[in-house]
C-alpha positions as CSV (number, residue, x, y, z in Angstrom):
1,M,5.9,-16.9,-10.9
2,R,3.5,-17.0,-8.0
3,Y,1.4,-14.0,-9.3
4,K,0.6,-12.1,-12.4
5,R,-1.0,-9.0,-11.0
6,V,-0.4,-7.5,-7.6
7,M,-1.4,-4.5,-5.5
8,L,1.4,-2.9,-3.4
9,K,0.2,-0.9,-0.4
10,L,2.6,1.8,0.8
11,S,2.2,4.0,3.9
12,G,2.9,7.7,3.6
13,G,5.6,7.1,6.2
14,A,7.6,5.0,3.7
15,L,8.3,8.2,1.8
16,A,9.0,10.4,4.8
17,G,12.1,11.7,6.4
18,D,13.4,10.7,9.8
19,D,10.8,12.9,11.5
20,G,8.0,11.1,9.8
21,F,7.0,14.0,7.6
22,G,7.7,15.2,4.0
23,F,9.9,13.3,1.6
24,D,13.2,11.6,1.9
25,H,15.1,11.3,-1.4
26,N,16.8,8.0,-0.5
27,K,13.6,6.4,0.7
28,L,11.7,7.5,-2.4
29,K,14.5,6.1,-4.6
30,H,14.4,2.8,-2.7
31,L,10.6,2.5,-3.2
32,V,10.9,3.2,-6.9
33,T,13.7,0.6,-7.2
34,E,11.5,-2.0,-5.4
35,I,8.5,-1.2,-7.6
36,L,10.5,-1.5,-10.8
37,S,11.9,-4.8,-9.6
38,L,8.3,-6.1,-9.9
39,V,8.0,-4.6,-13.4
40,R,11.2,-6.4,-14.5
41,L,9.5,-9.7,-13.5
42,R,6.7,-8.8,-16.1
43,L,4.1,-8.4,-13.4
44,E,1.2,-6.1,-13.6
45,V,1.6,-3.7,-10.7
46,G,-0.8,-1.3,-8.9
47,V,0.2,0.9,-6.0
48,V,-2.0,2.4,-3.2
49,V,-0.2,5.0,-1.2
50,G,-1.2,6.6,2.1
51,G,-0.8,10.2,3.3
52,G,0.6,10.0,6.8
53,N,3.7,11.9,5.9
54,I,1.5,14.9,5.2
55,L,-1.2,14.7,7.9
56,R,-1.7,12.2,10.7
57,G,-5.1,11.8,12.3
58,K,-3.7,12.3,15.8
59,D,-2.2,15.7,14.8
60,A,-5.5,16.8,13.2
61,E,-7.3,16.0,16.5
62,R,-4.7,17.9,18.5
63,W,-5.2,20.9,16.3
64,G,-9.0,20.8,16.6
65,V,-9.6,19.7,13.0
66,E,-12.8,17.7,12.9
67,R,-12.6,14.1,11.5
68,T,-14.3,14.6,8.1
69,E,-12.1,17.6,7.3
70,A,-9.0,15.8,8.4
71,D,-9.8,12.8,6.2
72,N,-10.3,15.0,3.2
73,I,-6.9,16.6,3.8
74,G,-5.4,13.1,4.2
75,M,-6.9,12.0,0.9
76,L,-5.4,15.0,-0.8
77,G,-2.1,14.0,0.8
78,T,-2.3,10.6,-0.9
79,V,-2.7,12.4,-4.3
80,I,0.4,14.5,-3.6
81,N,2.3,11.3,-2.7
82,G,1.0,9.6,-5.8
83,L,2.2,12.4,-8.0
84,M,5.5,12.4,-6.3
85,L,5.8,8.6,-6.8
86,R,4.9,8.9,-10.5
87,G,7.5,11.6,-11.0
88,A,10.2,9.5,-9.4
89,L,9.2,6.4,-11.4
90,R,9.2,8.3,-14.7
91,S,12.7,9.5,-14.0
92,L,13.9,5.9,-14.0
93,T,11.7,4.1,-16.5
94,D,10.1,4.6,-19.9
95,K,7.1,2.6,-18.7
96,E,3.8,4.5,-18.7
97,V,2.7,5.5,-15.1
98,R,-0.8,6.6,-14.4
99,V,-2.3,8.1,-11.2
100,M,-5.9,7.5,-10.7
101,T,-7.8,9.2,-7.9
102,A,-11.2,8.7,-6.3
103,M,-11.3,12.5,-5.9
104,A,-12.0,14.5,-9.0
105,I,-8.8,16.4,-9.8
106,P,-8.7,16.0,-13.6
107,S,-6.0,18.6,-14.1
108,V,-3.4,16.4,-12.3
109,A,-4.8,12.8,-12.3
110,E,-7.3,10.6,-14.0
111,P,-10.6,9.8,-12.2
112,Y,-10.7,6.3,-10.9
113,I,-12.8,4.2,-13.3
114,R,-12.5,0.5,-12.8
115,L,-12.7,-0.6,-16.5
116,R,-10.1,2.0,-17.4
117,A,-7.8,0.8,-14.6
118,L,-8.2,-2.7,-15.9
119,Q,-7.3,-1.5,-19.4
120,H,-4.2,0.2,-18.1
121,F,-3.1,-3.1,-16.5
122,T,-3.5,-5.1,-19.7
123,K,-1.4,-2.5,-21.5
124,G,1.4,-3.0,-19.0
125,Y,1.0,0.4,-17.4
126,L,2.0,1.1,-13.7
127,V,-1.1,2.3,-11.9
128,I,-1.0,4.4,-8.7
129,F,-4.3,4.6,-6.9
130,A,-4.7,7.8,-4.7
131,G,-7.5,9.6,-2.9
132,G,-8.5,6.6,-0.9
133,N,-12.0,5.7,-2.0
134,G,-13.2,9.3,-1.8
135,Q,-15.0,8.9,1.5
136,P,-14.1,10.0,5.1
137,F,-13.8,7.6,8.1
138,V,-11.8,5.1,6.0
139,T,-8.1,4.3,6.4
140,T,-5.9,3.7,3.4
141,D,-6.0,0.0,4.3
142,Y,-9.6,-0.4,3.1
143,P,-9.1,1.1,-0.4
144,S,-6.0,-1.0,-0.9
145,V,-8.0,-4.2,-0.5
146,Q,-11.0,-2.7,-2.3
147,R,-8.9,-1.7,-5.4
148,A,-7.1,-5.0,-5.4
149,L,-10.4,-6.9,-5.5
150,E,-11.9,-4.5,-8.1
151,T,-9.0,-4.8,-10.4
152,D,-8.7,-8.6,-10.1
153,C,-5.3,-8.6,-8.3
154,D,-3.9,-12.0,-7.2
155,A,-2.6,-10.6,-3.9
156,L,-2.0,-7.6,-1.8
157,L,1.5,-6.8,-0.7
158,A,1.2,-4.8,2.5
159,A,4.6,-3.0,2.9
160,K,5.7,-2.1,6.5
161,S,8.5,0.1,7.5
162,G,10.8,-1.5,10.1
163,A,8.8,-4.7,10.7
164,D,9.6,-8.0,9.0
165,G,6.0,-9.3,9.2
166,V,3.4,-10.0,11.8
167,F,4.4,-10.6,15.4
168,D,2.3,-11.3,18.5
169,R,3.8,-8.1,20.1
170,D,5.8,-5.1,19.0
171,P,9.2,-6.6,18.2
172,N,10.8,-3.1,18.7
173,I,9.7,-3.2,22.3
174,Y,9.7,-6.9,23.2
175,S,12.8,-8.9,22.2
176,D,10.9,-12.2,22.7
177,A,8.0,-11.3,20.3
178,E,6.9,-14.3,18.3
179,F,7.0,-14.0,14.5
180,Y,4.3,-15.7,12.4
181,P,5.5,-16.8,9.0
182,T,2.0,-17.8,8.0
183,L,-1.5,-17.2,9.4
184,T,-5.1,-17.8,8.4
185,F,-7.4,-14.8,8.5
186,D,-9.3,-16.4,11.4
187,E,-6.2,-17.1,13.4
188,A,-5.2,-13.4,13.1
189,I,-8.6,-12.3,14.2
190,R,-8.7,-14.8,17.1
191,R,-5.3,-13.7,18.3
192,D,-6.3,-10.0,17.9
193,L,-3.3,-9.3,15.7
194,R,-3.7,-5.8,14.4
195,V,-2.4,-6.5,10.9
196,M,-4.5,-3.7,9.3
197,D,-7.8,-1.9,9.6
198,P,-10.3,-4.5,10.8
199,A,-12.8,-3.6,8.0
200,A,-10.1,-4.0,5.4
201,F,-9.0,-7.3,6.9
202,I,-12.5,-8.8,6.9
203,L,-13.0,-7.7,3.3
204,A,-9.8,-9.5,2.3
205,R,-10.9,-12.6,4.2
206,D,-14.4,-12.7,2.8
207,H,-13.1,-12.6,-0.8
208,G,-10.0,-14.8,-0.3
209,L,-7.4,-12.1,-1.2
210,P,-4.0,-13.3,0.0
211,L,-2.0,-10.8,2.1
212,H,1.7,-10.6,2.3
213,V,3.0,-8.4,5.2
214,F,6.7,-7.6,4.8
215,N,9.4,-5.1,5.4
216,I,9.7,-2.7,2.4
217,G,13.1,-1.7,3.7
218,K,14.6,-5.1,2.7
219,V,16.0,-5.0,-0.8
220,G,14.2,-7.3,-3.2
221,A,11.6,-8.5,-0.6
222,A,8.5,-7.8,-2.8
223,A,10.1,-9.5,-5.8
224,R,11.0,-12.5,-3.8
225,I,7.4,-12.9,-2.6
226,C,6.1,-12.8,-6.1
227,Q,8.6,-15.4,-7.2
228,G,7.3,-17.8,-4.5
229,E,9.9,-17.4,-1.8
230,D,9.1,-17.1,1.9
231,E,9.3,-13.4,3.0
232,G,7.5,-11.8,5.8
233,T,4.1,-13.1,6.8
234,T,1.5,-14.7,4.5
235,I,-2.1,-14.5,5.5
236,H,-4.6,-16.7,3.6
237,R,-7.8,-18.6,4.0
């Protein structure tokens, strides 16, 4: 097995319907199946989930909602998604699933405390990290790297919807887009490949956290990565 403990980063859009908002039953069931495939490999699994299916930054701007307020709404959206994901997971497994949030909402989720999160992992619990890192002006990319480093994860699995990894151009627009099976962090920066939020990317680079960018829509992709197979794009030092 390539890894023992991994962080899976999901976008809110991975839970959404065809219009990009709300929840889609089939997509949610697929995500749960993919997460449980990692559990069956006896991996310790954390999940960071975004909130784009509830509020997108461009929509907030169009409605005149200022950035700090919009980010607070978005962080609450990640909590909703985390609770939805926990509910769906609990319907298919007896494994303990905990939602930890950087925002204090003790009636529905645990506060994020690093040592408690580590304890959950060692007990074999699934841990969902919501609420970003509790601060505005930060995308979900940054907390995904931050939480992975804080909880001693071996790698970050960056799930994409509809993209098999990292390309030099959008493959949905350009049929001749070049696919990169492996990259170093410096190569990705030099080629200006927008893999994730630059601050998050640099944090991963500086601490040597391997990134795997892959298509969450492909059945078994995350499990294959953790078993050492080539899937998507691997970014490393």
